[in-house]
C-alpha positions as CSV (number, residue, x, y, z in Angstrom):
1,M,-17.6,75.2,57.7
2,V,-14.4,76.7,56.2
3,E,-12.3,74.7,58.7
4,E,-14.0,71.5,57.7
5,A,-13.4,72.1,54.0
6,A,-9.7,72.9,54.8
7,D,-9.5,69.6,56.8
8,V,-10.9,67.6,53.9
9,L,-8.5,69.2,51.4
10,E,-5.6,68.4,53.7
11,M,-6.7,64.8,54.1
12,I,-7.1,64.4,50.3
13,S,-3.7,66.0,49.8
14,N,-2.0,63.8,52.2
15,S,-3.5,60.6,50.8
16,A,-2.7,61.6,47.2
17,G,0.9,62.3,48.1
18,S,0.9,65.7,46.4
19,S,-0.7,69.1,46.9
20,I,-4.1,69.9,45.3
21,E,-4.4,72.9,43.1
22,T,-7.3,75.1,44.2
23,K,-8.9,77.9,42.3
24,T,-11.4,80.6,43.3
25,A,-14.7,81.0,41.5
26,L,-13.4,84.1,39.9
27,E,-10.3,82.3,38.6
28,M,-12.5,79.6,37.1
29,L,-14.8,82.1,35.5
30,K,-11.8,83.9,33.9
31,A,-10.4,80.7,32.6
32,E,-13.8,79.7,31.1
33,K,-14.1,83.0,29.2
34,I,-10.7,82.3,27.5
35,N,-11.9,79.0,26.1
36,Y,-14.3,79.6,23.2
37,P,-16.9,77.0,22.5
38,I,-16.8,74.6,19.6
39,T,-19.6,75.5,17.2
40,T,-21.8,72.7,15.7
41,M,-22.6,74.6,12.6
42,S,-26.3,74.4,13.6
43,Q,-27.6,77.7,14.9
44,N,-30.4,76.0,16.9
45,I,-28.0,73.6,18.7
46,D,-25.4,76.4,19.3
47,N,-28.1,78.6,20.8
48,L,-29.2,75.7,23.1
49,F,-25.6,75.4,24.4
50,C,-25.0,79.2,24.6
51,G,-22.7,79.4,21.6
52,G,-21.6,75.8,21.1
53,I,-20.1,72.9,23.0
54,H,-18.0,74.3,25.8
55,L,-14.5,73.0,26.4
56,S,-13.7,71.5,29.8
57,K,-17.3,70.8,30.4
58,L,-19.2,67.5,30.1
59,T,-22.0,67.7,27.5
60,E,-24.3,64.8,27.1
61,I,-26.8,64.6,24.2
62,A,-29.6,62.2,24.9
63,G,-32.9,61.3,23.3
64,I,-35.1,58.5,22.1
65,A,-33.9,56.2,19.2
66,G,-34.2,57.7,15.8
67,V,-34.0,61.4,16.6
68,G,-30.6,62.0,15.0
69,K,-28.1,61.8,17.8
70,T,-25.6,59.7,15.8
71,Q,-25.4,62.3,13.1
72,L,-24.0,64.8,15.5
73,W,-20.8,62.8,15.7
């Protein structure tokens, strides 16, 4: 399994023409802890998102028409 993953990374690297930066899960966790979330000034929403909207993560807010999604922007 590890060899297959290494082969895939090598193929992608060769086709992209440059080396791919890889990180361990621990490195990613440490980097995430450095970035503080953006607070929404709504305690309920911030609680839902574990402290606010996190940087470097995709956050999608969806719902039926008329529930107030536009006001979040």
